[in-house]
C-alpha positions in Angstrom: -30.5 -6.4 -29.0 -29.8 -5.3 -32.4 -26.2 -4.4 -31.3 -25.9 -8.2 -31.0 -24.1 -10.5 -33.5 -24.8 -13.9 -33.8 -22.4 -16.5 -35.4 -23.8 -19.9 -36.9 -21.5 -22.5 -38.0 -22.3 -25.7 -39.8 -21.1 -27.3 -42.8 -24.3 -28.0 -44.5 -25.6 -25.2 -46.5 -29.2 -26.6 -46.0 -28.9 -26.6 -42.3 -27.7 -23.0 -42.5 -30.0 -21.6 -44.7 -33.1 -23.2 -42.5 -31.6 -21.4 -39.5 -31.8 -18.0 -41.5 -35.2 -18.5 -42.2 -36.2 -19.6 -38.9 -34.2 -16.3 -37.4 -35.1 -14.0 -40.3 -37.5 -11.8 -37.5 -35.0 -12.1 -34.5 -33.8 -9.2 -33.2 -30.3 -9.4 -33.7 -27.3 -9.6 -36.7 -26.9 -13.2 -37.7 -23.5 -14.4 -39.2 -23.6 -17.8 -41.3 -20.3 -19.8 -42.0 -19.8 -23.3 -44.2 -16.7 -24.2 -41.9 -14.5 -23.7 -38.6 -11.8 -21.8 -40.7 -14.4 -19.4 -42.4 -16.0 -18.9 -38.8 -12.1 -17.8 -37.0 -11.8 -15.8 -40.2 -15.7 -14.0 -39.5 -14.6 -13.5 -35.8 -11.1 -12.1 -36.6 -13.4 -9.2 -38.3 -16.6 -8.8 -36.8 -17.2 -8.8 -32.7 -19.3 -12.1 -32.0 -21.3 -12.3 -29.2 -22.7 -15.7 -29.4 -21.2 -18.4 -31.6 -23.4 -21.7 -32.4 -21.4 -24.6 -34.2 -22.4 -28.2 -35.5 -20.5 -31.0 -33.7 -19.9 -32.6 -37.1 -17.4 -30.9 -39.4 -14.8 -32.0 -41.7 -11.0 -30.4 -41.2 -12.3 -29.1 -37.4 -14.8 -30.5 -35.6 -17.2 -27.9 -33.4 -15.9 -28.8 -30.2 -12.0 -27.6 -31.5 -13.5 -24.9 -32.5 -15.4 -23.8 -29.6 -12.2 -24.6 -27.6 -10.3 -22.1 -30.1 -13.0 -19.5 -29.1 -12.8 -19.9 -25.8 -9.1 -19.2 -25.6 -9.0 -16.2 -28.6 -12.4 -14.9 -27.5 -13.5 -15.6 -23.7 -16.2 -13.6 -23.8 -18.3 -15.0 -26.3 -20.9 -17.5 -25.3 -20.5 -20.9 -26.9 -23.4 -23.4 -28.1 -23.1 -26.5 -30.0 -25.7 -28.1 -31.9 -25.8 -31.7 -32.0 -27.7 -34.9 -32.4 -28.9 -36.7 -29.3 -25.9 -39.3 -29.9 -23.4 -36.2 -28.8 -24.9 -35.8 -25.4 -22.6 -37.9 -23.2 -19.7 -36.0 -25.0 -21.3 -32.3 -24.5 -22.4 -32.8 -20.7 -19.1 -32.4 -19.3 -18.1 -29.7 -21.7 -21.6 -27.8 -20.1 -20.4 -28.5 -16.6 -17.0 -27.5 -16.8 -18.0 -24.5 -18.6 -16.8 -24.5 -22.0 -20.2 -24.3 -23.6 -23.1 -22.8 -22.5 -25.6 -25.5 -23.7 -26.3 -27.5 -26.7 -29.2 -27.3 -29.0 -30.7 -30.9 -30.3 -31.1 -31.7 -34.0 -33.4 -31.9 -35.9 -33.9 -28.1 -34.9 -37.2 -27.2 -33.1 -37.8 -23.4 -33.7 -38.8 -22.6 -30.6 -36.0 -24.4 -28.9 -33.6 -22.5 -31.0 -35.0 -19.1 -30.4 -35.1 -19.3 -26.7 -31.7 -20.8 -27.1 -29.9 -18.1 -28.6 -32.2 -15.6 -26.5 -30.9 -17.1 -23.3 -27.5 -16.9 -24.7 -27.7 -13.3 -25.6 -29.2 -12.4 -22.3 -26.3 -14.2 -20.6 -23.4 -12.2 -22.4 -25.4 -9.0 -21.3 -25.4 -10.2 -17.7 -21.8 -11.1 -18.0 -20.9 -8.0 -19.9 -22.4 -6.0 -17.2 -20.8 -8.0 -14.3 -17.6 -7.2 -15.9 -18.2 -3.6 -16.1 -19.7 -3.5 -12.4 -16.0 -5.2 -11.4 -14.4 -2.9 -13.3 -16.2 0.0 -11.8 -15.9 -1.3 -8.2 -12.0 -2.0 -9.2 -11.8 1.3 -10.2 -13.6 2.7 -7.1 -11.4 0.7 -5.1 -8.6 2.0 -6.5 -9.5 5.3 -6.1 -10.5 4.8 -2.4 -7.2 3.5 -1.5 -5.7 6.3 -3.2 -7.7 8.9 -1.1 -7.0 6.9 1.9 -3.5 6.9 1.5 -3.6 10.6 0.5 -5.4 10.8 4.1 -2.4 8.7 5.8 0.0 11.2 4.2 -1.7 14.2 5.2 -2.1 13.0 8.7 1.2 12.0 8.8 2.2 15.5 8.0 0.1 17.3 10.4 1.0 14.8 13.1 4.5 15.6 12.4 4.3 19.2 12.4 2.8 18.7 16.0 5.4 16.6 17.1 8.2 18.2 15.4 10.5 20.8 16.5 10.5 23.2 13.3 14.2 24.5 13.6 15.9 21.0 14.3 13.7 18.5 13.0 13.7 16.4 16.1 11.1 15.6 18.3 9.5 18.4 20.4 8.6 19.3 24.0 5.2 18.0 23.4 6.2 14.9 21.9 8.3 14.4 24.6 5.9 14.6 27.5 3.8 11.9 25.5 6.2 9.6 24.9 7.6 9.9 28.8 4.2 9.3 30.1 3.9 6.3 27.7 7.0 5.0 29.0 6.3 5.5 32.6 3.1 3.7 32.4 4.9 1.0 31.0 7.5 0.9 34.0 4.4 0.9 36.4 2.9 -2.2 34.9 5.9 -4.1 33.9 9.0 -2.4 35.9 10.6 -2.1 32.4 13.3 0.8 33.1 13.7 3.5 30.9 16.8 6.2 30.7 17.0 9.7 29.7 19.6 12.2 29.2 19.0 16.0 29.3 21.8 17.5 27.1 23.2 21.1 26.5 26.2 22.7 24.6 28.4 24.8 26.6 28.7 28.2 26.3 26.1 28.7 23.6 25.2 32.1 24.5 28.6 33.0 23.4 27.6 31.9 19.8 24.9 34.1 19.6 26.4 37.0 21.3 29.5 37.0 19.1 27.7 35.5 15.9 23.9 36.5 16.1 21.1 34.4 16.7 20.8 33.3 13.0 24.0 31.6 13.2 22.9 30.4 16.6 19.9 28.7 14.9 22.3 26.9 12.5 24.6 25.6 15.4 21.8 23.9 17.2 20.6 22.3 13.8 24.2 20.9 13.3 24.4 19.9 17.1 20.6 18.0 16.4 22.3 16.0 14.0 25.5 15.2 15.9 23.0 14.2 18.5 21.0 11.6 16.1 24.1 10.2 14.9 25.7 9.5 18.8 22.5 7.6 19.7 21.6 4.1 19.4 19.1 3.2 16.7 16.0 2.7 19.2 16.6 6.0 21.3 14.4 9.1 20.5 15.8 12.7 20.3 14.0 15.8 21.5 14.3 19.4 21.5 13.3 19.9 24.9 13.4 23.7 25.4 16.0 26.4 24.1 19.4 25.1 23.7 18.5 21.9 26.0 18.0 18.6 24.3 16.5 15.4 25.5 17.3 11.7 24.8 14.8 9.1 26.1 16.4 5.8 25.9 13.6 3.0 26.2 14.2 -0.1 27.9 17.7 0.8 29.1 19.5 1.3 32.6 21.8 4.0 34.1 24.6 2.3 32.6 23.6 2.2 28.8 22.7 6.1 29.5 26.3 7.1 30.3 27.8 4.8 27.2 25.8 6.9 24.9 26.4 10.2 26.9 30.0 9.7 26.7 29.6 9.1 23.2 28.0 12.5 22.7 30.7 14.0 24.6 33.4 12.6 22.6 31.6 13.0 19.1 31.4 17.1 20.2 34.9 17.0 21.2 36.3 15.6 17.7 33.7 17.1 15.5 34.1 20.8 14.7 31.8 23.0 14.0 31.6 25.2 10.9 30.6 28.8 11.6 31.3 31.4 9.2 34.3 29.6 7.9 35.6 29.3 11.3 36.1 25.6 12.8 34.6 25.6 16.5 34.6 22.9 19.2 32.2 22.8 21.2 32.1 20.9 24.6 28.8 19.2 25.9 27.2 19.0 29.4 24.6 15.9 30.2 22.3 15.0 32.7 22.0 11.2 32.8 18.9 9.0 35.0 17.1 6.3 34.9 13.7 4.9 36.7 15.7 2.6 38.3 17.8 5.2 40.1 15.3 8.0 40.5 12.2 5.8 41.6 9.7 8.6 39.7 6.3 9.0 41.2 5.2 10.6 38.0 6.4 10.6 34.7 7.9 14.0 34.6 10.1 13.0 37.4 12.8 11.5 34.9 12.7 15.1 33.2 13.2 16.8 36.6 16.6 14.5 37.5 18.2 14.6 34.3 18.1 18.6 34.3 19.1 18.8 38.1 22.0 16.2 37.0 22.6 18.6 33.8 23.0 21.6 36.1 25.4 19.7 38.5 27.7 19.0 35.2 27.9 22.4 34.2 28.4 23.7 38.0 31.3 21.3 38.1 32.9 22.4 35.0 31.2 21.5 32.4 32.0 18.8 29.5 30.8 15.8 31.6 28.2 13.6 32.6 26.7 13.7 36.0 24.4 10.5 37.2 
């Protein structure tokens, strides 16, 4: 408690000397001011934990001083010295939190000592509460950062599980998960879903002519073309090898045909750069939809689309078969 500073403000030197005498043995530092201005000068240089001010003073009264203290030093506990005639004026200030309490004049030594000790205890509890709040805020911030880090790690892990390492598209594993969900929705609500099995034509020639590394580069470029050709809600997957799959949620066979034609057109008019040469690649596509194939299980959509893909290749490639 010796670390606490208490400031007494009264324009009567006699009262200040009486307070100093009464509190001589109290375990806190005491500061005395004979005016509000002197009190504010002291507070500007010294941390004051409790201020006790007389109500009636020239130039600036006690309530005005304590209101200034509340604005500039909100943690300082504020008490007023007053005669009982000021009680009606002070009670609203106490009820609204502007004042901790008032000490009646003439001074009663026991009441004065007890009131100041209570104010110091209040300051100490408030300080500990603020420290605890700050501690909790820091803990919550650290917890939120840890949770955000955990979410990022989980997202990256999930992406590793769901993503094809070469092309960056979703992989076959995620394709199966997606179609299982779509199939469940279709069984419950008859909400339609379409699928496209997509493969570049004569891909084997690229591997044989330029090598497998160049073939991988081509597949990456083809994946980008696929992504830019589908709609925003469609999902692109690398099913296996050179075969890609597009899931078109809430779409019928006509929607699938429109997207397929857009992919074929993009492949025809956007040449691929391979070892400084421009190569135009055609595409074969097999299309289907739940409303067309009437699947009995989720994998039927893939099977029907791939059967149509093979039909497209057998019919001369560079076309869509539904």
